[in-house]
N, C-alpha and C positions, 0 to 999 in steps of 0.2 A: 502459591506462586507457580506458574507453569514451568515445567522442566522437560528436558529431553533425556530419557533414561539411557539412550544409546551412548550419550556423551557425558554421563554423570561422573565418569572417572577421568575426564580430560585434565582437570586441575586436581592435584593432590595437595590440598592445603594442610599445613601442619596442625595437629591436634593440640589442645591445651594441656600438655603434660604437667606443667607446674600446677595448674588448677586441680588436676586429678590427684597428684601427690598430696596437695594440701588437704583435699577432701578425704583422702584415705587416712591421713594422719589424724584428722579430727574424728573420723569414725573409730579408729583404734583407741584414741584417748577417751571417747565417750563410752566405749565398751569396757575399758579398764575401770573408769569411774563408776559405772553401773555395777560392775562386779564387786568393787570395794564397798560400795554403799549397801549392797545386798548382804555382804558378809557382816558389816557393822550392825545392820538391823537384826540380823539373825543372832548375833552375839549379845546385843543389848536385850533382846527378848528373853534369851536364856537366863541372863543375869537377873532380870526382873522376876522371872519365875522362881529362881533359887532364893532370892531375897524374901519373896512372899512366903515361901515354905519355912524359911528360918524364923521369920517374925512370929509365926504361930507357935514356935517352941521356945522362944527366948523369954526370960523373966523381964519384969518391968525395969529392973536396974540396968539392963543392956540396951534400952531403947535409944539412948544418945548415940551409940555406935551405929545402930540401924539407920537413924536419921542421917548421919554423915555418909553412910554407904549409899542411901537413896539419893542424896544430893549429887554424889559422884555419877550415879547412873543417869540422873536427869541431865547432867552436863554432857554426857555422851550422847544423849538423845538430841540435845541442841546441836552438837557437832554433826550428828547424822542429818539433822534438818539443813544445816549449812551445806553439807555435801549434796543433798538433794537439790538445793537451789543452784549449786554449781553445775550439777548435771543438766538441770533445766536450761541454764544459760548456754551450756555447751551444745545442747540439742538445738536451741534456737540459732546459735552461730553456725552449727552444722547445716541446718535447713537453709540459711542464707547462702552458705557456700555452695550447697547442692543446687539451689536455684540459680546462682550465678554461673555454675558449671553448665547446667542445662541450657541457660540462655546463650552462653558463649558457643556451645556446640550448635545450637539452632542458628546463630548468626553465621558460624562457619559454613553450615550446610546451605544457608540462603545465599551467602556470597559465592559458594561453589556453584550453585544452581544458576545464579545470575550470570556468572562468568561463562558458564556452559551455554546458556540461552543467548548471550551476546555473540559468542563464537558461531553458534548455529544460525544466527540471523544475518551474519555477514554475507555479502554477495561475492566475496572472494574466498579463495582457499587459504586456510591457515594450517600449516603442518609443522610439528616439532620433531626434531630428531635428537638422538644421543650423539656422543662424540665419535661413534663409528659410522654415523650416517644412516642408522636404522630409525624408521619413523616410530615415535612414541605416542603421538596423538594426531588426529585429523578431524577437522570439522566437516559437516555434510558436504559443503561445496568443494572442499579439498578432495574428498572421496569421489565426488562426481567428476571433477576435472581429471583425476587419475584413472577413472574408469573402474573403481573398486566397489564391490557390493557393501551394503551397510554392515558395520561391525567388523570389518576386515581392514588390513593394512598395517596394524601395529606389528613391529618386529621385522618388517620388510624394508628394503631400500626402494626409492622411487623407480629405479631401473628394473627391479624385480617385479614391480606392479606392471610396467610396460617399458619396453626398450625405448619407446619414443620419449620417455621422461628421463633418459640418462643425463641430459643437461643439468637436472636438479642435483644429481650426485656430484657432478663436477663443480657446481656452484657451492654446495656445502663444503666440499673439500677445500675449495679456494678460500672460503671465509675462515675455516679453521686454521689454514696455513698462514694466511696473511693477517688474521685477526682484525679484519676491516669489513664493514658491511658492503653489500652489493645491491644496487638499485637498477631497476628498469632493464633487465636482461631478457630479450625476447627469444622464443623458439617456437616451432610450429609442430602441430600434431594433426592427424587425420581422424575425424569422427563422423560416422554415418556417411562416409564417402566424400566429405568436404574438409577442406583445410582450415584449421583454426590457429590463431596466433595467441600464445600465452605470454604474459609479461610477469617476470619473476623478480622478487627482492629477497634478500636473505641477511639476517643479523645473527649474532651470537646469543645463545640463551644462557643466562646466568642465574644462580641461586641467590639466597639472601646474604651469603658470605662473599658475593661478587666473584664466585668461581664459575668458569665456563663449563656447562654440562651438556652442551649441544648447540643446535641452531634452530631458529624460527624462520620458516619459509612462508612468504605470502605470494599467492598466484592469482592472477586475474585474466579472464578471457577478454582480450582487447581486439578481437577480430573486426567488430564493427568500427572501432576507432581507427584501426589501420586502414580499412577500406575508405573511411571518410578522409583520412590524410592523403591517400592516393588520389581521391577525387579532387581534393583541393589543389594538389600539385598539378593535376591535369588542367584544372581551371586556370591556374596561374600561367601555365604555358600557353593556353588558348588566348588569354588576355594579351600576352606579349606578342603573339602572332598577329593579332588584329592590327597593331601599329606597323608591324613588319610588312603585312600584306599591302597596306596602302602605299608604302614606300616602293615595294616591288612593282606594283602596278604602274607607278609613275616612272621609275628609273629603268625598267626593263621592257614593259609592254610597248611603250611608244617606239623605242629603237627597234624592237623586234618586229613591229608592224611595218616600219620603213624597210627593214631588211627583207621581209616577206614580199613586199611590193616590188622592190628592185629585183628580187629573185624571179618573180613572175615576169617582169619586163625582160629580164635576160633570157628566160626560156622562150618568150615570144620572138625576141630578136634572133635567137639561134634556130627557131623553127624554119626560117627561110634558108639557112645554111646548116644542115644537120651536123652536129659536133661528132667527134670521134667517140669511141666507146668509153675511154677513160674519162673524158670530159663529162659525158652523160652520167657516168657513175658518180662523179663528184657532185653534179647537180642534184642527183637523186638523194645523195647523203645529206646535202644542205637542206633540201626540201623536207626530208624526213625529220631531221633534227630541229628545224624551225617549228614544225608541226608538234613535235614532242614537247618542246619548251612551252609552246602556246597552251597545250593541254595541261601541263603541270601548273602553269600560272592560273589557268581557269579553275583547276581543282583547288588550288591554294586559296583563290579568291572566294570560292564557294564555301570553303571550310571556315575562313575568317570573316565571312559576311555576317552582318547583324540584322538581316531582314526579319521582319515580323512573320510569325507563322500564319498560314492560311487555315485557321481552325474551322472545323465543322464536326458534325456528329459522325463518329467512325465506329463501326462494328469490327472489332479486332478479329473475331472468329472468321468473318467473311474475308478479311485481308489475308489470313493464313490460308484459307481454302483457295483463294485466287492465286496466291503465290505457289501453292503445291501444283496447280494445273499448269502454271507458267514453267515450272522447273521439270515437269514430267519428261520431256524429251532428253534432257541432260541426265536426270537420275536413272532413266531407263538405259541410256548408253553406258553409264558407269556401274550399272548393276547395284544401285543403291535403293534400299527399301525405305519408303517414307511412311512414317506413322504420325498421326495427328491425334492428340488427346485433348478433348474438350470437356468442360464440366457438364454434368447432367442438366443443370439449369442454366439458361443463357445469362451471361453477365451484363448484357445491355451494351450501350454505346458510351464512348468517352469523347470528350471534346479535344480534337487533335488535328494535326496537319496530315491528312491521309497520304499524300504523296511522299512526304518525308518519312513518315512511319513505315510506309511500304519500302522505301529505300533502305531503312535500317534492317528490316527483316530479310530483304534480298541480299544485302552485304553479308549478314550473318550466315545465311543459307549457302551462299557461294563459298565462303571460307570453310564451312563444314564440308562441302563437297570436295574442295581442294585438299582437305585432310584425309579423304577416303578415295584415292585414285583407283584402288583395286576393289571397291565396293564396300558396303557396310550398311548401317542404319542411320537415317536422319529422322530425328523425332522433334515434333513441335508439341509443346504442352502449354495449355492456357489454363490459368487458375486465378483465384482471388486471394490476396493477402491483406487482411484488414481493410484499409481504405485504398488499396491499389490493385491494379491488374498486373499479373506476372506472366511474362512470356518466356519460356525456356526453349532454347534451340540446342539440341544435343547431337553430337556425332560420336562415332565409334572409331575415330582415328587413333593416332599414337600419342596424342596430347601435345601440350606446349612445353618445350624445355624450360627448366627452372631459371636458366640464366637469362632468358629474354622475356619472362612473364611480366616484368615491371615496365617493359617498353612497348608492349603491343598496342597501346592506345596513343603512342606518340606519332605525330604526322611524319610521313615519309619513311616510317620504319617498316620494312618488309623482309621476308626470307624467301620470297618467290621472285624468280627472274622476270615474270610478266606482270608483277604487281607494282602499283604506285605507292603503296604504303599509306593511303589515305582512307581506306575503307572503314576500319575500326575507329579512326580519329573522327570521321564524319558521323559515325553511329553514336559515339560518345557525345558529340556536340548536339546532335538532334535530340537525343534523349534528355540531355540537361536542359535544352530549350523547352521541353515539355515538363520540366520540374520533376523528372524521373531520375533513375540511376541504372547503370549497366555494370554488371560484374561477371566474373567467370570462375569456374572450378575446373580443374584439369588433372588428369592422371594418365598413365600409360594406356588406359583402356578407353580414353576419350575425353572430350571437352564439352562443357555445357555453359553457354552464355545465358544470363538471366537479365531481362529488362523489366523494371518496375515502373509503371505509369500511374499517376494519381487518378482516382475516379471522381474527384470533386466535380459536381455538375453533371455527372452521368445520368442517363435515364434509360428506362426499360422500353423495349419495343412492344 
């Protein structure tokens, strides 16, 4: 049966002490019986030898006494034979006990190995601790999630392994204090420069006497699940906005068009009688605000529209190179260095809407430039991930604050005074229309947006 020697001591199953004691008792009894039998055989042999000598010197008249003595000696011989049979039976029983003991030990070892293999095969981390919160065992996935090398971790607390795992200490302490299990508690860590979400559950660990001897922690990396939940929430918001957009177009657009027309007529009427400065300022404000509302409605309509994509064969590398040339004046003015990382072998074309895909890349690049007003590095990276093309747009700005990260794809959410808040929302919508996904990773050293687009139907040039 396969086993993992690293985790062979994860489970400490109780040995068969009763079987060992029983076997030791049988062994001692057999040894005593063997010793007694040997002594009896030796004694009988001596007596037979003495009788044989006596017979040679006795007269014929004493032969009756000799016969009686010989009968007594033969009785002892039969008794010795009985003892021998007893010993044989004891030896057989002892052999059966030893065989049972060996079989039970083998079963215990197999159960221990099976339990270890099961723990090692789990795709989640399983960690046991004692009552002080120190880890007593970890399966391979648990060590990987805690960032510990193989064969280490026992005797440490999770926070000693890494301060990022301090929430595990708090969870164990809470379970021990309240004597109640904890389920689905999330916390985040950083690994290889990316943020990961870990979901934790914890229960009390009890022995056979139902005494609490520590805790059992199970940890899963649910980063992909959390990202999927975020995408679903964005999808739900988008579906709701579709109905809202139709209502806005009817309820606001038509009155706004009438207002804009009458404002134009008013300006034409006043052109023959120039108004004073204050009146002209008010007219300018009205004209500006009507234009702004019209632009907002148009952007909202474009976001919520359900028009089909104009698909064609698109070379993403060519789109990136075209975008870099277009941005060159602005990047030069901001002292931003642009780097493009393309794969050594061309990835070929994908079937997509070139105009909308270019809009996605432009919005991401403009956001990156806005994050680096004093200069920095803008990097475009194109690569292949299984059956998808991956486009990374990375900046060296100050990152996205944690308190707004969950809102950046929301329509009309912006932190810039000159922004409409529709850029990333439109990017998210266009990418989803292409059956792709868009995510980001951020830190104080910069932000990277990643776009995944399926390559089904792609072809090589």
